[in-house]
GUKOL-379785 format. One line per field, with one value per residue (C-alpha): x, y, z. Coordinates in steps of 0.001 Angstrom, whole numbers, always signed. Layout:
N
x [X:...]
y [Y:...]
z [Z:...]
***
This chain:
332
x [+58708:+57972:+55423:+53730:+53560:+52067:+49381:+48503:+48273:+46037:+43785:+43481:+42604:+39919:+38525:+38377:+36702:+34179:+33350:+32689:+30354:+28513:+26052:+25151:+24697:+22548:+20380:+19893:+18899:+16142:+12682:+11270:+13442:+12791:+13164:+11839:+8886:+9258:+12983:+13851:+16367:+13693:+11693:+14604:+15542:+18293:+20962:+24658:+25097:+22284:+23561:+27138:+25910:+23953:+26906:+29240:+26727:+27007:+30804:+31856:+33895:+32872:+32476:+29514:+31809:+32606:+28890:+28222:+30974:+29612:+26037:+27138:+28873:+25655:+23654:+21999:+21575:+19379:+15947:+12539:+9060:+7897:+4188:+3909:+1394:-2111:-3952:-5972:-6626:-10194:-11251:-12215:-9000:-7294:-10511:-10933:-7305:-7745:-10936:-9220:-6378:-8824:-10632:-7383:-6202:-9519:-9520:-5865:-6584:-9407:-7463:-10105:-9121:-8233:-8379:-7082:-8729:-8558:-8682:-5346:-4922:-6476:-3873:-4427:-3443:-1152:+2495:+2761:+5637:+5592:+7578:+10735:+14004:+15069:+18401:+18504:+21007:+18603:+15641:+12123:+10441:+6962:+4357:+5137:+1580:-887:-4182:-6436:-6629:-10201:-9492:-6791:-8844:-8097:-6798:-8601:-6787:-8737:-6399:-7136:-4310:-4578:-2684:-2392:-910:+1029:-669:-2301:-5046:-5424:-8494:-8044:-11287:-11822:-15040:-15496:-14386:-17658:-18717:-20170:-16759:-15072:-17376:-16998:-13244:-13854:-15892:-12983:-10718:-13157:-13675:-10015:-8248:-10361:-12578:-9589:-7297:-9928:-12290:-13356:-13762:-17107:-16326:-13839:-12637:-12354:-10190:-10740:-10539:-13318:-13997:-14216:-16001:-15635:-16345:-18312:-21057:-21377:-24743:-23980:-20881:-22962:-25718:-23243:-21464:-24762:-24446:-20959:-22132:-25034:-22791:-19958:-22024:-19479:-20265:-18569:-17059:-16009:-13765:-12982:-9857:-10602:-10635:-7113:-5570:-5672:-1879:-2335:-4348:-1918:-2530:-843:+2585:+2453:+1144:+594:+4004:+5781:+3590:+4497:+8198:+7925:+6468:+8256:+9677:+7651:+4926:+1759:+636:-1343:-3464:-1096:+1800:-175:-1080:+2472:+3951:+1321:+1975:+5747:+5646:+7505:+9415:+12124:+9557:+7469:+4818:+3173:+572:-2098:-3974:-6793:-8749:-12453:-13929:-17450:-19198:-20321:-22871:-22011:-24342:-26482:-28520:-29745:-33124:-34065:-36192:-33214:-31056:-33631:-33173:-29511:-28720:-26658:-25623:-23923:-20846:-20865:-17929:-18176:-20940:-20558:-17133:-17672:-20486:-21297:-23275:-24563:-25602:-29371:-31160:-32276]
y [-15172:-14888:-12128:-14263:-17198:-14999:-13795:-17357:-18269:-15272:-16232:-19749:-18433:-16133:-19017:-21220:-18461:-17844:-21546:-21457:-18466:-19017:-21554:-19076:-16227:-18429:-19292:-15640:-14838:-17453:-15949:-18562:-19905:-22634:-22364:-19486:-17978:-14606:-14234:-10586:-11390:-12808:-9588:-7127:-5276:-7432:-4787:-5674:-3819:-5756:-9080:-8349:-7398:-10648:-12762:-10963:-11666:-15350:-15248:-14689:-11518:-10037:-6586:-5286:-5057:-8757:-9513:-7544:-9398:-12766:-11817:-10816:-14141:-15896:-14035:-11487:-7820:-4906:-5416:-3793:-5348:-6342:-6350:-9655:-11642:-11230:-13426:-16541:-16933:-16772:-20175:-18557:-16553:-18619:-18963:-15185:-14566:-16954:-15144:-11758:-13141:-14442:-11099:-9148:-11363:-10942:-7145:-6886:-8897:-6542:-3380:-2260:-298:-2040:+298:-449:+1928:+2742:+5615:+6590:+7653:+11032:+13752:+16703:+19936:+21506:+21967:+18501:+16037:+13577:+10357:+10040:+11841:+14335:+15917:+19457:+21754:+22220:+20296:+21567:+22940:+21487:+21580:+19537:+18142:+16810:+18342:+18975:+22458:+22661:+25928:+24280:+21236:+17647:+16001:+12759:+11146:+8668:+6917:+5440:+3449:+2662:-622:-677:+2821:+2862:+6133:+7333:+9863:+11011:+13068:+14905:+15443:+17909:+16608:+12907:+9503:+8143:+5945:+9015:+10683:+7552:+7395:+11133:+10473:+7777:+10271:+12727:+10037:+9299:+12950:+13952:+10744:+7705:+8704:+10024:+7122:+4443:+5870:+2416:+718:-856:-1889:-1424:-3562:-2104:-3899:-2805:-3830:-5520:-2759:+985:+3338:+855:-2344:-5262:-4802:-1059:-487:+3159:+2116:-29:+2571:+5281:+3013:+2877:+6646:+6188:+3503:+5665:+8693:+6872:+4270:+1665:-1719:-1751:-5035:-5059:-7572:-7261:-8663:-11133:-9912:-9526:-9287:-5528:-5384:-7384:-4551:-3164:+466:-152:-1076:+590:+4023:+4717:+3418:+5855:+8763:+8082:+8046:+11267:+13336:+11532:+13995:+16896:+18578:+18705:+22189:+23203:+21631:+23078:+21207:+17942:+18274:+19194:+16153:+13944:+15360:+14992:+11331:+9341:+6078:+4772:+2399:+5308:+5943:+9361:+10827:+13423:+15042:+17478:+18876:+18140:+20496:+19070:+18349:+14763:+13494:+10511:+7680:+7590:+4384:+2768:+1032:-2291:-389:+1733:-1385:-2955:-30:-933:-2921:-5280:-8702:-11092:-12931:-16665:-17078:-15726:-13276:-11358:-10217:-10189:-8344:-6237:-2994:-2050:+1360:+1825:+2855:+6491]
z [+12511:+16207:+15567:+12956:+15366:+18051:+15697:+14797:+18475:+19177:+16288:+17679:+21135:+19670:+17625:+20729:+22747:+19973:+19911:+23663:+23680:+20396:+21880:+24621:+22123:+19881:+22854:+23740:+20150:+19920:+19462:+21814:+24652:+27166:+30916:+32953:+30979:+32737:+32117:+31642:+28913:+26648:+26653:+26616:+23433:+21953:+21414:+21331:+24647:+26388:+25046:+26164:+29641:+29977:+28795:+31208:+33996:+33113:+33388:+29778:+29369:+26011:+24505:+22496:+19444:+19660:+20008:+16831:+14975:+16066:+15180:+11666:+11315:+12315:+9647:+11941:+11009:+12062:+10542:+10746:+10762:+7274:+6434:+4570:+6628:+5242:+7731:+6901:+3192:+2001:+616:-2713:-2997:-5711:-7709:-7738:-8700:-11623:-12669:-12509:-14614:-17202:-17398:-17729:-20578:-22386:-22092:-23062:-26203:-27181:-26396:-23885:-20758:-17497:-14519:-11037:-8576:-4882:-2409:-869:+2753:+3559:+4109:+6448:+4704:+7303:+8195:+9709:+9666:+6771:+7130:+5048:+4324:+1647:+725:+2152:+3832:+6749:+8122:+7460:+10571:+11116:+13874:+16983:+17057:+14499:+15585:+12567:+11072:+9719:+7924:+5791:+4808:+3832:+681:-242:-3203:-5312:-7725:-11137:-12696:-16402:-16651:-20425:-20682:-17376:-16528:-13341:-12722:-9108:-8263:-4973:-3098:-268:+1306:+2112:+857:-508:-3422:-5133:-4973:-6308:-9330:-9943:-10034:-12667:-14669:-14435:-15864:-18673:-19675:-19448:-20541:-21296:-24207:-26176:-25308:-26055:-28679:-29915:-26547:-25782:-22216:-19402:-16512:-13015:-10453:-6859:-3223:-1308:+1204:+1584:-785:-3670:-1733:-3122:-487:-1017:-2694:-3415:-5379:-7742:-7935:-8925:-11401:-13270:-13660:-15076:-17521:-18696:-19204:-20989:-22851:-21737:-20255:-16844:-15658:-11987:-10235:-6525:-4910:-2104:+1504:+2853:-632:-1213:-1664:-4873:-6391:-9031:-8062:-4702:-6062:-9486:-8496:-4794:-3691:-6042:-4946:-1309:-2210:-4203:-1368:+1484:+4017:+2623:+4695:+2595:+3606:+518:-2202:-4791:-3187:-3130:-6818:-7832:-6100:-7727:-11200:-10924:-9860:-12524:-12882:-15185:-16695:-17989:-15339:-15648:-13312:-13914:-11062:-10454:-7537:-7044:-4454:-4582:-1267:-607:+1887:+4059:+5011:+1857:+1746:-1450:-1265:-2832:-5347:-6399:-6684:-8990:-11396:-11940:-15084:-12951:-14217:-11751:-12992:-13573:-11159:-7603:-8477:-5214:-6428:-10198:-11933:-14962:-15226:-18655:-19920:-19897:-23071:-22896]
***
């Protein structure tokens, strides 16, 4: 009974001590604190050791373990930065999202293809470190620097995600990320997948970002899409996501995110390895990925004149025409 009473007394003392030091700990954990604006504590990494040292300096004897226990009780835990802030919203953002939703519903109802497209980050083909972890008995040895190896080349993945079939086609270029390459990738999709999957389709919808090789201001992108329309005979409807909203493009979270997970921790030191990781990317919801290499050379900096633009069978959309337009096949 005496031991039990002692334990109760100890618990009360700890509770009283916690109550005394919690206000100080809460103050140290504030993102913005009043008082001296150049206080070293405010700008010091807030580890349990640093916090315990500061509290001891202020006359409160406490260990780093106790600090950790108190922080857990206050709802704190180790966290990393999360990329969720997209900056100021474009004033036409919601209007464009509504328009994209309307187009998707229309194409789904007709059974026509809806493609989400984008270029993934260029990968240097070399024995370089690749972020992530994998289960192995030993670590993989890689180069201790990331200087380019021109003789090994670069892998430039352009992704095409078929939303209706939950299927991806990734065309890996070796030259440059240009609009011509992006449209050649679309042609690869059409020849290898699209014309067999959608034999009765009269049109397709392309969802893409607002910048890069498939940006809304890229004249070469529209000029080359005319080539695609003429070759396929399809009417091409294009809808661009508003600036700062690229993460809403379905290809980002339905295809590229799973590719990054599949080759995480693996040095991409050959084109064969890149293609194999792409082709073996799968999900429990049925995603499958096909991939091929396109070793064609592409010229950068091609400019399209006003005269060439006038040759495009381009029809602006009724809503936000700078982001929504249609390109029809020309009669031969």
